[in-house]
N, C-alpha and C positions, 0 to 999 in steps of 0.2 A: 904142283901139288893140287889136286882137285879135292875139295871137301864136300861132304854130304850136305847139301843146301837145298831148301825149298822156299820159294817166295809165293805167298798166297794172300789174296785180298778177301775180306769178309763183306758181303753185301746183305743188307737187311732194311726193311722199312722201319720208320720211326716206331719205337716201342715193341719191336719183335724180339728183343732180348739179346742183341748182338754184344753189347758191352758187358752184360752179365756173363755171357758165355766166355768171353776173353778173360775175364777175372778168374774163372774156373780153370782155363787152360794154364794161366800163370801158376795157380796154386798147385795143380797136379803135375806140372813139369818141374817143380822144385825151383822156380824162379825166385820165390820168396823164401827167406830164412824162416825157420820154425817160429822164432820169437818176434818176427818183424810185424810192426803195426801196419795193417793193410787197409787202405781206403776202399769203400764200396765203389763199384763202377769206376775203376782206376783210369779207364781210357777217356772218360769225360773229364777233362782236366780243368776246364775253366768254369767259373761260377754259373754262367748262363747255360752251359751244357748240362750241368748237374740239375739246375732248376727245371729246365724244360724237358730234360730226358732225351735230348737230341744230340747228334754228333754234328758239329759245325766245321771243325778243322780235321783234315785227314791226319792220321798219326801212324808212325811206324813203331813196331815193338818186335821183340824177338824172344823165342823160347828154345831150349835144348831138350830133345826127347830121344833117348837111346842113341846118343851120338850124332843125331841129325839136327842141324840148326834150322829152325823154321822162323822165317821173317813173316810177321803178320801185319798187313796194312789195313787199317780201319778206314772205310769210305763213308762220307756223309750220306745219310739216307734221304736227304731232301733235295729236290731238283734245283732249288735256288743256289745250292752250292755245287752245281754241276761242273763248274770249271775245275773244281778239285778232282771230281770223280774221273773225268776223262783222262787226266794225266796220270793219276794213281795207277790205273789199270795197265799202263805201258810198263810198269815196274815189275809186274808179277807174271807167273807162269800158270796160275790156276786161281779159281775163285770158289769160295764157299758161299752158297746162297742159303740164308737162314729165313725160314718162313714160319709164321705163327700157325699152329695146328687148327685154330678156329677161324682166323680172318683170311688165311690164304694169301696169295700174291697180291700186292697192292701196287698202285700206279708208280710210286717212287722206285719200288723193286724193279718194275718193268723198265724204267728209265736206265738204271745202272746195269741191269742184266743185259739189256739190248746192246749197250756199249761193250760189255764183256764178250758177248757172243760174236759181235762184229769183229773183235780182235782175234777171234779163233780160240779163246780160252775154253777149256772143258770144265764145266762146273761140278761141284759136289753139292747135293741138296740135303740140308738138315732141317727136318720138320721139328720145330722147337715147341716148348710148352705142351708136351704130349699129355701132361697130367691135368690139363684144364677140363672142367666138367663139360664144357660145350665143344670139346675137340672133335674134329672130323678128319683125321689124318689121311685116310685113303683118298677122300674127295680132294683134299688140298694137294696131294701128290699128283692127281690127275690134272688139276688146274695148272700146276707148275709145268707139266708136260705140254698142255695146250698152249701155255704162254710161250714156251720155247719154240713150239711149232709156228706160232704166229709171228715170232721174231726171226723166222727163217734160220733156225738152228740146223746144222748139218747132222748127218746120221750119228757121228761120233758124239756130238754134244747131246743128242737126244737119248743116248744110252748112258745116262748119268747114274752114278751110284748114289744111294740115299741112306740116311740114318734117322732114327727117331731119338729125340733128345729132350732133356730138361736142363737148360743152362743154369737155372737157379739151384737145382739139386745136384748139378755136376755129373750127369751121366749121359752117354750116347750109346745106342745099341742098334743092331740090325733087326732085333725082335721088337715088333710094334707094342707088345704087352709088357716090356721091361719097365720097371718102376724104381730101379736102383742100379748102382754100379759106378763106373768111372768113365773118363773120356778117352781111354786107350783106343777104342774102336775108331774114334775121330782122328787121333794122332796117326794111327796106322794107315788110315785111308788117305790122309794128306801125303804121307811118305810114299805110298804105293801109287796113288793116282796122279799127283801133281808131278810133272817132269822136273828134273834138275835143270838149272838154267842152260847148261850146254853151250856156253859162249866161248869165243876164242880168247884164250889168255895170252897168246903169243903176239897178237896184233898190237898196234899202238893203242895207248889208253884213250878211251872215249866214254862219255858219261852224259846222260840226258837229265837236265834239271827238271824235276817234277814238283817240288815243293820249295817255297821260299820262306825264310824266317829271318828275323833280325835279332842279333844278340849284342848287348851293350859293350861287351868286351871284344868279341870276334868280328863284329860287323855283320855283313851278309852271310847267311848260312844256306847253302843249296843242298837239298836232299834229292837223291835219285838212285838209279841202279847203274852200276858200272857195266857198260855194254860190251866192252872189249879191253883186253890188255890188263896191265897192272899199274898201280900208282904208289909211290912212296912219298912220305912227308917231304915237303919243300921242293917237289918236282916242279919244273916250269910247265905252265898250262896256258891255254887261251880259250876264249869263249867265242862261239860262232852263232850268228842268228840263222833263221830258217833258210836264207838264201846262200849261206856259206860265207857271209862277210864277217870279218873279225870285229867283235864288239870291244874286247879288251884283252890285255896280256897280263899274266901275273904268276904267282906261285901258290901251291897248295899248302898254306901256312898251318892248317889244322885238318886232320882227317878224323871222323868219328863214326863209330859203328853203334848199333843198338843192342842193349843188353836189358831185357825186360822193358821197363819204361824209360830207362836212362840212356843218355848218349855217353859213350865212353871213348876216350881218345885211342886211336890205333896208329901204328907206324906205317902200315901199308894195306892195300885192298886189291882185289882182283875181280875179273869179270863175274857177274852174277851177284856180287855183294851189294846190299843196299847201304849206302853210306851218306854222311853229310860232309860237305867240303866248305871251308872258309878260306878267304884270301882274295876274293874278287869283289869289286865294288859296284860294277854296272850290270854284270850278267844277271839274267832273270829266268823265270820259268820258260820252258820250251827251248832255251838255248842249249847248244851242245858244248860241254866243257871237255877239252881234249888235249892230247899231246900236240905241241906246235907243228908236228909233221902232218897232222890230220887237217885236210882242207875241205872235206865234205861234211855237212851237218847231218845229224840223225833225223829222220822224219819224225815230226812231232804232231800230236793231235791238235786240230784247230779248236779254238775255244768258242763255245756258243756265244752269240752276241748278247749284250745287255738288252732287256726289253722294257725296262721301267726306269723313270728318272724322278728324283725329288730335289727340291731346292733346300739346301742347308744355309740358313742365314744367321747373321748376328742377332741375338735377342734384343729387340729394341722396345720392349714393353716398359711401362712405368715401373715394373717390379724387377727390372733387369739388374743383375749383379748382386742380388741380396742372398741368393742361395748357392750359387756356383762360384768356383774360383777361376775358371777359365772362360772368359767372355769375349775376348777380342778376336777380330777376324784373322789376325796373324796366327794365333794359337789354333783356331779352327782349321786354317789352311794347312799348317804344319801337320796336324793330326790326320787330316784326310789324305794328304800326300803320303804320309807314313803308312796308312792303311792300304792305299793303292799300290804301294811298293810290295807288300806281301800278299795282297789279294788281287790277282790279275783279272778277276771277273768284274771289277768295278772301274768306271772311267770318271774322271773329275774335270769339270770345266769351270774356270773362274769367270764370274760376271764382270761387266765393264766397270761397275761401281766398286768392285773389290770387296763388297760386303756380303756377297752370297756366292754359293758354289752349287753347280748342278752336279749331282752324284747319280750316275747311271749304273744300274745293277741288274741282277737276274730276277728279282721279285721282291714283294713286300717283306717277306720273312728275312731275307738277307739284309735289306736296308734297315729293317726294324732292329735286327741284332746289332748292327753297327751303331745306331742311335742309342740303344740301351747301353752298350759298352761305353760310349762317350759320356753318357749321362752319369754313369757310375764313376767315371774318372774326374768328375767335377765340371763338365762343360755345360754351358747354357746355350740353347739353340732355338731358332724358329724354323719349323719344318712345314713345307707346303704340301698340298695334296699330290699324291703320286700321279704321274701322267705316263702314258705308254709312248714308246718311241716308234713312230711310223717310218715306213720306207717308201721310196718310189721305185717301181719296177715297170719298165715299158710304158711309162706315162700313167700307170695305175697306182693308187695309194694302197699300201699294204700295211696290215697291223698284226701284232703277235696273237696267236691263238693258244689255248691251253686245253688239255684233256682233263675233264673234271669227273671224278668217280665219287658218287654219293651213296652212302648206305643209310637208309631211313626206315622207320616203321611204316608199314603199308598205308596207314591212315594219313600220313603226311605226304605221300609221294605226289599226289595231285597238285598240292600247293607248291611243292618244290619245282615240278615241271613247268607250271604256269609262270612262276617267278623267273626261272632261268630263261624261258622263251622270251619274256619281256626284255631280258638282257641280251637278246640276239644269240642265245645259245642254241645249238642244234642237237637234238636227242639222237644218239647213235646206238644205244643199247639199253634195254630195260629187262631185268629178270629177277625172279624171287631168289633170295639168298638164304632162305630157311629161317625158322623161328620168328615168323611174322615180319620179316624185313625184306626190303627190295633194294637191289643194287642198280643205280641208274648212271649211265655214262653219257657225258655231253662233250661236244667240241664247242668251246666258248671263247669269244674275244676277251683278252686279258682286261681290256677296258671295262667290260661289263661286270667283271668280278671284283673290282675295287669297291670295298665297302659292303660287299654282300654277306660276309661271314656272320656278322652280328645278327642280321635279319634272318639268316638261315637258322641260327641257333634258336631264335625266338619262335620261328615257324615250326620247328621240329621239337619244341619243348626241351631243348638241350640234349636230345637223344641222337641227333644226326651226326654222321661223320663225313667230312668232305676232304678229298685229297686232290691236289692239282699238280699238273706237270706241263712244262712248255712243250708245245707240239710243233708249230710251224708258223711261218708268216703267210697270211692269206689276204684276199681282197677286203678292203674297208667295208664294214657292214652298216654305215650310216649312224645317225644320232641315237644315243641310248639315254633314256630318261634317268635323271639322278635322284637325289634324296627327295622324298615327297614333302617333308615338313620343313618349315622355317625354324629360326632359332630365336631365343630370347637374349637380347643384348643389353648389357648394363649401360646406362647413360651417365652414371656417376662413379666416383672413385672413393674407396674407403674400405669399410668392413660390412659384409652383408648382415642385415638385421632379421632375426627370425620372424618378427611380426610382418615385415614386408614380404618375406619368402612365403609365409603362410597364405597371404593374399594372392601371390603369383601362382600358387600350385594349381589353381583352376585354369590357368592359361596353358599349362603343359607340364612336361616332366623336367625337374630341376637336376643340374649337375653339381651344384654346390650346397653346402649346409650353412647354418648360422655361424657368423664369425669369420667366414672365408674372406681373404683379401681380394678386392675387386678393383677394376679400373674401367674407364670409359672405353667401350669397344670389346670388352671381354664377353665371351658367350657363357651365360649362366644356366641355360636350359634349352629344351626343344619346344618350340611352339606347337600347339595342337593343330594350327592351320598352316597353309603352305607359305605364307609371307613371314618375313622377319619382323620382330616386334621389339621396340626399344622400351625398356622398363627401368624402374627405380627400386633396386633391392635394399635401399637404405631408408626407405620411408618409415618413420616411427609413428606410433599411435598418437593421435591428437589428445593432449591432456586437458581435461576440463575439471571444474570443481564439483562435478557430479560423481558420486561413488558408483562404480559398477557392482553387479552382484557377484563378481569374481569368476564369471563364466570363462573369460578369455585370459585369465592369469597364466595358465600353463598352456603354451602353444606346442602342439605335437606335430612335428613336420614328418612327412614321408621321407624315409632315407633316400639321399640323392643317388643318382646313377653315376657310379665311379667307373671311369673308363681306363683300360690298360693302354699302353702306348700304341699297340697295333690297332685297337678299336678306335682310338682317337684319330689316328692317321686315316683310317678307312672311313670315318664319319664325316670329316670336314669337306666343304665344297671348294670350288676353285678360288673364291675370294676370301678364304679363311686359312688360318695357320694353327699349328700346334706349338705352344710354348713349352719347351722341355727343359727342366732344371733338375739337379740331383734330388730335389725333394718333391717337386710338383709336376703335374702334366695339366696344362690349362689350354682351353680352346679360345681362340680370339679371331676377330676380323683382321684381315691383312692391313686394311686402312682403319685406324682406330677412330679418327674424327668423323662424326656422322655426316657433316656437310661435305667433306672431301669424298666420303664414300658415295653420297648421292651424285656428286659431280662426276665421279669416275664411272658409275654405272650408267649415267646418261650418255657419257662419251662412248662407252662400250656399246650402248644401244644404237647409237648412230651408225 
């Protein structure tokens, strides 16, 4: 029995309205009951996704429209989560590319679309936010065509159908001037344009694991598409790695299908269905789960290599253990290995002293999200400056490069180009993008981009937009200058005194306010000069028996510069760390004792 089934992925850049559009697809397909309480942006399921407005985890959902079941897979829009993207696309038969009617296709869109076109998927293009005041829909459609042509799309892929839509208001139309209606045109286009899976239901059962999840009751849950045959509950299965070796043997103890946002138990599934299987303990992403008679693995997408590593250490500062509940190396190790189990894009290496772990991933955002998640769970950590992972090829040192696309006001473009060239970036394209803005594209070493984002926002008065995407490994470009200024380091422990901070303001910019807890070796501000400076933020006013005229009774401090986690990680130098607890983010020297620090720097200088 073949059912009417369509599997489709949605691709969009961060903030182009993908999650809002999926909300409307749910509403208009009758997935929600009339009286059901509906959350906004239902696909962004965890707190961090809701706060940042980005998709971090790929998710599967399903809607019914006029008797056709449509499985919709949400793909992350950011390249740091690229490992998710590559595998997701192997589950679907078509993609919807959602593009903002003002911003046009962006680098992350290019990344995912390139992968989709490479797999031979034929896209549907939806130009979203058509009601924006600065919309330029026809130009954006032309840009999408150019993008496809640059990505070597074939003739079929270049003849893509397109719709004009507003996800927020819930309409899509073939008429560019439509400003109301519903999404029937999009549903119809999915059913007509995306092919049914057309897989062999009579062959032995096989299934490619594309997503991995852990459930406290069911254990490992593998999600993917059934590539051939049928499976019933409790059927014997085995897992094969890429070379066809058996990883483990077991039974399908639980089969689940998707209904709206929920996973619902089913008795059986057949080729083309997207399902989740429980019952195996070792099988992982890219493994083939199949009937024991199947000996050949399904070809799986290789996963892009990690390009960046950070050291996660036990928090050893004098304030350790006061704010978090999870502070031991065993807890940190268990949590990181649990993360590596469900997130195949990260690699974990334990240090010899067992007190720190090197975590390698795809980028600052991906590792930043992991640290922020752990922090909310009650962990205390010491985080080192990110470092890029070099490679050796034919005796040459290679480093990762990224494509950086920057949109800035014309007046700031000169500063941005100069700063990027200092960081060994190569200018590849520069063109006006309308409304007094310029779009500049660079090919830059990832090393040079660490810590640049904050400086970039200052240089462009907060109006610049920077998008980055992993490009390739290329030859090492030599030394890149780091941070220009030194830091102000506390030489005492206790609580900062406003009187002392007032005196220190002329030395540079402060990161703390009066009453902040400090210790020897903590960084309390940025020095105006290149060298580090040790200071005493607890120095109180000398009391004499002469009365002052009251001039200095009320000390007014400039508000301190408060850094987010990403800004702090980007700011620190190689000999510094970020102390992360559930309540605070502090900057500190890796070696707290000043004499030890001098000895160490002399040794490194030799």
